[in-house]
N, C-alpha and C positions, 0 to 999 in steps of 0.2 A: 504494500500500500504506500509506503514511503517513497518507493521508486517511482510510482505514478505521479506523485506530487511534483517531482522534478522533471519527469519525462514530458508531460503535457506542456508546461511553459517552454521547455527547450524546443519542442516541435513547433510551437507557435512562433518562437523567435526565429527559428531557421526558415520557416515559410515566409515570414515577414521580410527577412533579408533577401530571399530569392525574388520575391515580388517587387521589392524596391530596386534591385539591381537590374532587372530586365528592361524596364522602360528607359532607364538612363542610357543603356547601351543602344537601344533602338533609336532613341532621340539623337545620339551621336551619328548613327548611320544615316538618319534622315537629313541631319544638318549637312553632312558631307555631300549627300546626293543633291541637295538643293543648290549649292554653290556651283553654278555652271559658268559664271563669268570669271576669266582668269585674273589672278592677282600678281602684279609685278612689284618687286621691291627695288627701290633706287636709293643709293647712299651718297652722302656728302659729309666728309669729315676726315681728319687725319690722325685721330687719337687711337691708341691700341684698344682701349675698352670699347669704344664706339665701333671699331672694325670687328671686334669679336661679337658685339651685339648684332651687327648687320649679318654676319656669317650665320649665327644661330637662328636669327629671324628668317632669313632667306631659306635655310634648310627646313625649318618648321612650316613655313608657308608652302614651299614646294611639295612637301610630303602630304599636306592636307589640301591640295589644290586640284581637285578632279575636273578640271576644265577640258572636257572632251566633247565634241571636236573643238579644234582651235577656233576662237572667236575674235572678231574685230574689236568688240567692246572690251575694255579692261579696267579693273580697279587698280590704282597705283598707290603704293605706300611710299611716301617720300620721307626718308629718315635722315636727319641731320644731327651730328654730334660734335661736341667740343669738350676738352678737358675741363673738369670742374675747377681744378687748381692748376694753372699752367706750370707752376714750379714743382708740383708733385703729380705727374700725369698718371700714375698707377692707382691713385686713390679713388677716382670716380669720374664719370662723364655726365654732362647734361645732354639731354636729347629732346628733339622735337619731331613729332610724327604728324604728317598730314595725309589724309586719305582723299583721293580724287577719283573721278570716273571719266574715262575718255571713250567717247562713242566710236571713234575711228582714229587711225594713226594720223597725226597732224592736225586734228581738230582741237578746238578749245576744250579744256577739261572742266568738269563740274567739281567745285570744292565741296567736300562733304563734311568732314569733321577734322579736329586736330587734337593733339595731346602733347604734354610736355612732362618732363620728370628728370630724375637723377638715377643713374645706374652705377652700381659698384660690382666688382667681381662676385661678391656674395649674393647680390640680388638679380644677377643676370637671368637666371632661369625664370624667376617670377615676372620680370619685365617682358620677356619673350612671350610667356603665357598670356600676360595681360594684353599685349599688342595683337596676338593671334585671336584672342577672344573678342577684342574690339573689332577686328577685321571680319570675323564671322557675323557680328552684330551689324556692321555696316553693309555687308553683303545681303543679309536678310532684309534690312530696312530699305536699302536703295536698289535692290536687284530688279525691281519692276522697271527701272529706267532702261534696262537692257531689253529692248523690244523683240529681239530674236529668240527670247526664251520660249 
C-alpha cells in the first residue's frame, strides 16, 4: 500500500513531463518550417570579441535557416561592433544589430527593428541566442511582406 502512495504521483509527474515536452519540440519544428525567407548576416567591426560574435551568429543563423528554394527577398542582420574599452580590447565589445528586409537585390530595404548591448566572452552564447530568437520573432512578425510565400 505504501508503494502505491509513491507510484501514482510518480506516474502523474512522468506523464506531465512527457506532455509538456512534446508541444515544445513540435513548436520548434513549426517555427523552422515557417521561416522561408533567407537571413543574411553582415558584419562591420575590427575587434576580436565582435568577430567571434559574428562567427557564432552566422553559424547559428545558417544552421537554422531553411530557406529553400532560394528566394529574392531576404532578411538582413547588420551587426556592428567596437571594443568597449579600447585600451583593454579583451574585456568586452559593444554591439548594434539592425534587422532589415530587402525585397530584391539592389532595392531599398525596409528597416524593421534594432538592438544594442554589450558582449563579453562569458556572455557570448547568451547574446547569440538572444539575436537568433529576435530574428525568429522578426521573421514571424514581418514575413507577410515576402509576397512569394
